[in-house]
C-alpha positions in Angstrom: -36.6 3.8 -76.9 -35.1 1.2 -74.5 -36.3 3.2 -71.4 -39.9 3.6 -72.9 -40.1 -0.2 -73.7 -38.9 -1.1 -70.2 -41.2 1.4 -68.5 -44.4 0.6 -70.3 -43.9 -3.1 -71.1 -41.4 -4.3 -68.5 -42.6 -6.4 -65.6 -41.2 -6.5 -62.0 -39.7 -9.8 -61.1 -39.2 -9.4 -57.3 -40.4 -7.2 -54.4 -43.6 -5.6 -53.4 -44.7 -5.0 -57.0 -43.8 -8.4 -58.3 -45.8 -9.2 -61.5 -46.8 -5.5 -62.1 -45.6 -3.5 -65.1 -42.9 -1.0 -64.2 -45.4 1.9 -65.0 -47.8 0.6 -62.4 -45.1 -0.5 -60.0 -43.3 2.8 -59.7 -45.9 4.5 -57.3 -46.4 1.2 -55.4 -42.6 1.0 -54.7 -42.5 4.7 -53.9 -45.3 4.4 -51.3 -43.7 1.3 -49.8 -40.2 2.9 -49.4 -41.8 6.1 -47.9 -43.8 4.0 -45.3 -40.7 1.9 -44.5 -38.7 5.1 -43.8 -36.2 4.0 -46.5 -36.9 7.0 -48.7 -37.9 10.7 -48.6 -39.7 12.7 -51.2 -37.1 14.7 -53.1 -37.6 17.7 -55.4 -34.7 19.2 -57.4 -35.1 22.2 -59.7 -34.8 21.4 -63.4 -33.2 24.8 -64.2 -32.0 28.0 -62.8 -34.1 29.3 -59.8 -34.8 33.0 -59.8 -36.6 34.9 -57.0 -39.6 37.2 -57.7 -37.1 40.1 -57.4 -35.0 38.6 -60.2 -32.2 37.4 -58.0 -30.5 34.1 -58.8 -31.1 31.6 -56.0 -28.7 29.0 -54.5 -31.0 26.1 -53.7 -28.7 24.3 -51.3 -25.2 24.3 -50.1 -24.3 21.4 -47.9 -21.2 20.0 -46.2 -19.3 17.7 -48.5 -17.6 14.5 -47.3 -14.2 13.8 -48.8 -12.3 10.6 -48.9 -8.6 10.9 -48.2 -7.1 9.0 -51.2 -3.7 10.5 -50.4 -3.3 8.5 -47.2 0.0 6.7 -47.8 -0.9 3.2 -46.5 -4.0 3.1 -48.6 -2.0 4.4 -51.6 0.7 1.8 -51.2 -1.8 -1.0 -51.0 -3.5 0.2 -54.2 -0.1 0.6 -56.0 0.9 -3.0 -55.1 -2.5 -4.2 -56.4 -2.5 -2.4 -59.7 1.0 -3.5 -60.5 0.3 -7.2 -59.5 -0.6 -10.1 -61.7 -4.2 -9.9 -60.3 -4.9 -6.6 -62.0 -5.3 -6.3 -65.8 -6.4 -3.1 -67.6 -6.1 -4.8 -71.0 -4.6 -1.5 -72.2 -1.1 0.0 -71.5 -2.5 3.6 -71.6 -5.2 2.7 -69.0 -2.5 1.1 -66.7 -0.4 4.3 -67.0 -3.4 6.4 -66.1 -4.1 4.4 -63.0 -0.5 4.8 -61.9 -0.4 8.5 -62.8 -3.6 9.3 -60.9 -2.4 7.6 -57.8 0.5 9.9 -57.7 -1.6 13.1 -57.5 -4.9 12.0 -56.0 -5.5 13.4 -52.6 -9.0 14.2 -51.3 -11.9 13.5 -53.5 -15.6 14.3 -52.9 -17.8 11.2 -52.3 -20.9 13.3 -51.7 -22.3 16.3 -53.4 -22.4 19.8 -52.0 -25.7 20.6 -53.7 -28.7 18.7 -54.9 -29.1 15.0 -54.3 -26.1 13.7 -52.5 -24.8 10.4 -51.4 -25.9 9.3 -47.9 -23.0 8.0 -45.9 -23.7 5.7 -43.0 -21.8 7.9 -40.5 -23.3 11.2 -41.6 -26.2 12.0 -39.2 
């Protein structure tokens, strides 16, 4: 209900479609971003993809970037911060979870291997 109200009755406050309803602004902004080179048209299957021969298809498999959260200097800095007076989880259990996760967290994906991934500035 909230999405529908925003889409059909909401009005853009800034940008190239300022003053237009969201419904009207969507294609305007899409065209603008494409012309500026800030976006590409993207299509993602909405379900399983099967070939004409009945084989299940893998749509994409891409290299995945990982952040090394296990790097000791970073981990030490984070541990100091989450145990300092400047960090408040407002819940003992949450605090314990932060500390526990830091002990085992190593590499963690920051981009996806398939579908719409996260563009990273250094990934050409």
